[in-house]
DRENGU-896866 format. One record per residue (C-alpha): x, y, z; residue in one letter; residue number from 1. Coordinates in steps of 0.5 Angstrom, whole numbers, plus 500, padded with zeros to 3 digits. Layout:
N
REC    x    y    z  type  seq
REC    X    Y    Z     a  NUM
...
END
This chain:
329
REC    x    y    z  type  seq
REC  523  440  630     x    1
REC  516  440  627     x    2
REC  518  447  624     x    3
REC  524  445  621     x    4
REC  521  439  618     x    5
REC  516  443  615     x    6
REC  521  448  612     x    7
REC  525  443  609     x    8
REC  519  440  606     x    9
REC  517  447  603     x   10
REC  524  448  600     x   11
REC  524  441  597     x   12
REC  517  442  594     x   13
REC  519  449  591     x   14
REC  526  446  588     x   15
REC  522  439  586     x   16
REC  517  444  582     x   17
REC  522  448  578     x   18
REC  526  441  576     x   19
REC  520  437  575     x   20
REC  517  442  570     x   21
REC  523  445  566     x   22
REC  519  447  560     x   23
REC  513  450  563     x   24
REC  516  457  560     x   25
REC  517  454  553     x   26
REC  510  451  553     x   27
REC  507  457  556     x   28
REC  510  461  550     x   29
REC  508  456  545     x   30
REC  501  457  548     x   31
REC  501  464  548     x   32
REC  504  465  541     x   33
REC  499  460  538     x   34
REC  494  464  541     x   35
REC  496  470  538     x   36
REC  497  467  531     x   37
REC  489  464  532     x   38
REC  487  471  534     x   39
REC  491  474  528     x   40
REC  488  470  523     x   41
REC  481  471  526     x   42
REC  481  478  528     x   43
REC  479  481  521     x   44
REC  472  477  523     x   45
REC  471  480  529     x   46
REC  470  488  531     x   47
REC  476  491  535     x   48
REC  474  492  543     x   49
REC  474  499  545     x   50
REC  480  500  550     x   51
REC  478  501  557     x   52
REC  482  505  562     x   53
REC  486  502  567     x   54
REC  483  501  574     x   55
REC  487  504  580     x   56
REC  489  498  584     x   57
REC  488  498  591     x   58
REC  492  495  596     x   59
REC  487  489  597     x   60
REC  488  487  590     x   61
REC  494  482  589     x   62
REC  499  485  584     x   63
REC  501  480  578     x   64
REC  506  475  579     x   65
REC  513  476  576     x   66
REC  512  469  572     x   67
REC  505  471  568     x   68
REC  508  478  567     x   69
REC  514  475  564     x   70
REC  510  470  560     x   71
REC  506  476  557     x   72
REC  511  480  555     x   73
REC  515  475  551     x   74
REC  509  473  548     x   75
REC  508  480  545     x   76
REC  515  481  543     x   77
REC  515  474  539     x   78
REC  508  476  536     x   79
REC  511  483  534     x   80
REC  517  480  531     x   81
REC  514  474  527     x   82
REC  509  478  525     x   83
REC  511  485  524     x   84
REC  505  487  520     x   85
REC  500  485  526     x   86
REC  499  492  528     x   87
REC  496  494  521     x   88
REC  490  490  524     x   89
REC  488  496  527     x   90
REC  483  500  523     x   91
REC  486  506  521     x   92
REC  483  513  521     x   93
REC  480  514  514     x   94
REC  481  521  515     x   95
REC  488  521  516     x   96
REC  491  518  510     x   97
REC  488  516  503     x   98
REC  489  509  499     x   99
REC  496  509  496     x  100
REC  493  506  490     x  101
REC  488  512  489     x  102
REC  494  516  489     x  103
REC  498  512  484     x  104
REC  492  512  479     x  105
REC  492  520  480     x  106
REC  499  521  479     x  107
REC  499  517  473     x  108
REC  493  520  470     x  109
REC  495  527  472     x  110
REC  503  526  469     x  111
REC  500  523  462     x  112
REC  495  529  461     x  113
REC  500  535  463     x  114
REC  506  532  459     x  115
REC  502  530  453     x  116
REC  497  535  452     x  117
REC  502  541  453     x  118
REC  507  538  448     x  119
REC  501  537  443     x  120
REC  498  544  444     x  121
REC  505  547  443     x  122
REC  506  543  436     x  123
REC  499  545  434     x  124
REC  500  552  435     x  125
REC  505  552  429     x  126
REC  499  552  425     x  127
REC  497  559  427     x  128
REC  489  557  429     x  129
REC  486  557  436     x  130
REC  480  553  433     x  131
REC  485  548  430     x  132
REC  489  547  437     x  133
REC  482  547  441     x  134
REC  478  542  437     x  135
REC  484  537  436     x  136
REC  486  538  443     x  137
REC  479  537  446     x  138
REC  478  531  441     x  139
REC  485  528  443     x  140
REC  483  529  451     x  141
REC  477  526  450     x  142
REC  480  520  447     x  143
REC  486  519  451     x  144
REC  482  520  458     x  145
REC  477  514  455     x  146
REC  483  510  453     x  147
REC  487  511  460     x  148
REC  481  510  464     x  149
REC  480  503  460     x  150
REC  487  501  461     x  151
REC  486  502  469     x  152
REC  480  498  469     x  153
REC  483  492  465     x  154
REC  489  492  469     x  155
REC  485  492  476     x  156
REC  481  487  473     x  157
REC  487  483  471     x  158
REC  489  483  479     x  159
REC  483  481  481     x  160
REC  483  475  476     x  161
REC  490  473  479     x  162
REC  488  474  486     x  163
REC  482  469  485     x  164
REC  486  464  481     x  165
REC  492  464  487     x  166
REC  486  463  492     x  167
REC  483  457  488     x  168
REC  490  454  488     x  169
REC  491  455  495     x  170
REC  485  452  497     x  171
REC  486  446  493     x  172
REC  493  445  496     x  173
REC  490  445  503     x  174
REC  484  441  501     x  175
REC  488  435  497     x  176
REC  495  436  499     x  177
REC  496  437  507     x  178
REC  504  435  506     x  179
REC  505  441  501     x  180
REC  501  446  506     x  181
REC  506  444  512     x  182
REC  512  445  508     x  183
REC  509  452  506     x  184
REC  508  453  513     x  185
REC  515  451  515     x  186
REC  518  455  510     x  187
REC  515  461  512     x  188
REC  517  460  519     x  189
REC  524  458  517     x  190
REC  527  465  517     x  191
REC  525  467  524     x  192
REC  530  462  527     x  193
REC  525  459  532     x  194
REC  526  454  537     x  195
REC  525  447  533     x  196
REC  520  445  539     x  197
REC  516  452  538     x  198
REC  516  451  530     x  199
REC  513  444  530     x  200
REC  508  446  535     x  201
REC  506  452  531     x  202
REC  506  448  524     x  203
REC  502  443  527     x  204
REC  497  449  530     x  205
REC  497  452  523     x  206
REC  496  446  519     x  207
REC  490  444  523     x  208
REC  487  452  523     x  209
REC  481  453  519     x  210
REC  484  460  517     x  211
REC  490  456  514     x  212
REC  488  459  507     x  213
REC  488  466  509     x  214
REC  495  465  513     x  215
REC  498  462  506     x  216
REC  495  468  502     x  217
REC  498  473  507     x  218
REC  505  470  509     x  219
REC  506  466  503     x  220
REC  503  469  497     x  221
REC  503  476  500     x  222
REC  497  478  496     x  223
REC  492  482  499     x  224
REC  484  481  497     x  225
REC  482  487  492     x  226
REC  476  491  494     x  227
REC  470  490  490     x  228
REC  470  497  487     x  229
REC  477  497  485     x  230
REC  477  496  478     x  231
REC  471  502  477     x  232
REC  475  506  482     x  233
REC  482  506  478     x  234
REC  479  507  471     x  235
REC  475  513  473     x  236
REC  481  516  477     x  237
REC  486  515  472     x  238
REC  481  518  467     x  239
REC  479  524  471     x  240
REC  486  525  472     x  241
REC  488  525  465     x  242
REC  482  530  463     x  243
REC  484  535  468     x  244
REC  491  535  467     x  245
REC  490  535  460     x  246
REC  485  541  460     x  247
REC  490  546  463     x  248
REC  494  547  457     x  249
REC  488  549  453     x  250
REC  485  554  458     x  251
REC  489  560  455     x  252
REC  487  558  448     x  253
REC  479  559  450     x  254
REC  481  566  452     x  255
REC  484  569  446     x  256
REC  482  571  439     x  257
REC  483  566  433     x  258
REC  489  569  431     x  259
REC  492  570  437     x  260
REC  495  563  438     x  261
REC  502  565  439     x  262
REC  500  569  445     x  263
REC  496  563  448     x  264
REC  502  559  447     x  265
REC  506  563  451     x  266
REC  501  563  457     x  267
REC  500  556  456     x  268
REC  508  556  457     x  269
REC  507  560  464     x  270
REC  501  555  466     x  271
REC  504  549  465     x  272
REC  511  551  468     x  273
REC  507  553  474     x  274
REC  503  546  474     x  275
REC  509  542  472     x  276
REC  513  544  478     x  277
REC  507  544  483     x  278
REC  505  537  481     x  279
REC  512  535  482     x  280
REC  513  538  488     x  281
REC  507  536  491     x  282
REC  508  529  489     x  283
REC  514  528  492     x  284
REC  513  532  498     x  285
REC  506  528  499     x  286
REC  510  522  500     x  287
REC  517  524  503     x  288
REC  514  530  508     x  289
REC  512  537  507     x  290
REC  517  540  513     x  291
REC  525  540  513     x  292
REC  530  542  508     x  293
REC  531  535  506     x  294
REC  524  534  504     x  295
REC  523  541  501     x  296
REC  530  540  497     x  297
REC  527  534  494     x  298
REC  520  537  492     x  299
REC  524  542  489     x  300
REC  528  538  485     x  301
REC  522  533  483     x  302
REC  519  540  480     x  303
REC  524  542  476     x  304
REC  525  535  473     x  305
REC  518  535  471     x  306
REC  519  542  468     x  307
REC  525  539  464     x  308
REC  521  533  462     x  309
REC  515  537  459     x  310
REC  519  543  456     x  311
REC  523  537  452     x  312
REC  517  534  450     x  313
REC  514  541  448     x  314
REC  520  542  444     x  315
REC  520  536  440     x  316
REC  513  536  438     x  317
REC  514  543  436     x  318
REC  520  541  432     x  319
REC  517  536  429     x  320
REC  510  540  427     x  321
REC  515  545  423     x  322
REC  519  540  420     x  323
REC  513  536  417     x  324
REC  509  543  415     x  325
REC  516  545  411     x  326
REC  516  538  408     x  327
REC  509  539  406     x  328
REC  509  546  403     x  329
END
């Protein structure tokens, strides 16, 4: 009789425990997601702990409960869905990938230097003097590199000023207008279709977080903080790319006599055809990939396009110089 009474009491306790706390999993998920958001906002200030190898579990150790395992999985999946860029917080391998902005600056400098210098040297070749081509080409090459570098520097400085202005406005909005901050948080969470209770908990937690400004800058304005040396690096990269790209068409003119300008022009055509094709091919395959028939075809098509653009520019330059020379004579 006592065993039956004990069994009934235990079954009543377990059933009442599940009915008395129906929102246990909801609160657990909310706390887990709030904890993940707090870690996400403060992760940039904390070093990433080293990974540890999993310990082999002995028979005496108790396996993790099903409820705890399910709660951890749900919190991780919710965080990865809500913040798809959270995996980017892990420090990347610096030797595996270059900065995309540096690659963009190199492409800008090289493309302008190759195309413009090729057209200029082709046009000046109609004057039948390698000295004129070399002097005029070097003068324009130096001036163009300085101009392009200053343009890249000023553009990067404008980005820094825009980021600073946005950051100051966000700080003022958080300090003097908490209602606007709460509205912004709700607008950020709205597309993710979260449960109302969970959304309100996250909104309240984030509105009281000391990292609210960083959260709004990242998820609302989508404005990353520029590096301190971004402007100088951009200017130097574009200037060097322009100078190196523009120096290639001038190399044949240094290797021939003063009256062999047409020979230098034909060698310049060969140099630039190979250079433009290689530049277009590498530029495309560096982004899309180097292996596979589709990537090879895309790189080949980009190389041919660069050759056509450079050839059209050179043809126009030569035609204009001949027209002006005939009008002057």
